[in-house]
N, C-alpha and C positions, 0 to 999 in steps of 0.2 A: 506545391509539391513537397513531399516527405523529405526527398533528396535535398532539398534546399535547406531544410531544417537541420537535417543530420550534418551536412557540409558546414553550416554556420556554427553548429555545436562544436564540432572537431577542430575548426579554426580558432575558435574563441577560448577553448579550454585545454590547450598543450596535450591534444590526443596525438599519439603517434602511430596507432594502427587502428585500423577498424576491422572487425572479423566478418568476411562475407559468408556465402554459403552457396551451395550449388555451383561450385567452380567449374568443374568439368572442362577447364581449359587447359591446353597443352603448354609446355613451356615455350613454344615457338609461337611469336605474335600471330594473332588472327586465326589460330587453330584450336578447333574444339574436339572433345571425343564424341562419338555417336551417342545418340539417346539408349540408355540401358547399359552403358558400358559399367563393369563391375571392378572396382578398386584400381583404377588405371594407373599404371607406372607412369611417372613424368607429369603428373597433374600438378598445376600451380598450388602454391599455398594459398589457404583462404584470407591471409592477412592483406589488407589494404592500406596504403599510406594515405595520409589526407590528400595528397596531389592525385592519386589514382581515384579517390572518392570524388574529387572536383572534376576529373575527366568523365567520370560516369554520369554526375549530375549534368554536366555541359552536353553531353551525347545525348541523354534522356530529353533534355529540352530541344535538341537539334532534330530529333525524330518523333517528337511527340504528336505531330499532326500526320505522320505517315505509317500506316500498317505494316506489319510484317516483322521478319527477323532481321536485325541489324548487326552486322559484325564489326567488331572493332579489335585492335591488337591484344587487349587484356580482358575483354568481356564480350558477351552478346547481349543484346536487348531485344526481347520478345514484346512487341507492341501490338497486341491484338492480332496475332499471327492469322494469316487468311487460310483457308483450307488446303490451299495448294502448298504452302509453307509447312504446315503440319504434316501433309503426306510426304513431302520430301524428307523431313526429319524422321519420320517413322520408317520410310524405306531404307534410309542410310543405316539406322539402327538395326533394322531387321537385316541387313546384309553383312553387318557386323558380325564377327566370330563369335562374340559374347552371347549370341541368340542361337548359334549352331550347337547342336548336340552331338 
């Protein structure tokens, strides 16, 4: 798994932060922004500590055999989301004020 290599590199080479992407997580643990939110206020910073990267890697291993959207305090893992998972995410996004005109 690529996360294993990234975590190994980060722990062996004095890396202080890893820059994540597609953050879309609120500052409250386990809360994300709806799909399609534009420049959400209160979004977490994209920097991850090595400890957070290790938690992401461990979580990815834990859910590797389970399809769906898996919610953790600092991140979400989309592991081959099922149709109902995607419909739920899209419906939540459509109901969000970012899509209202």
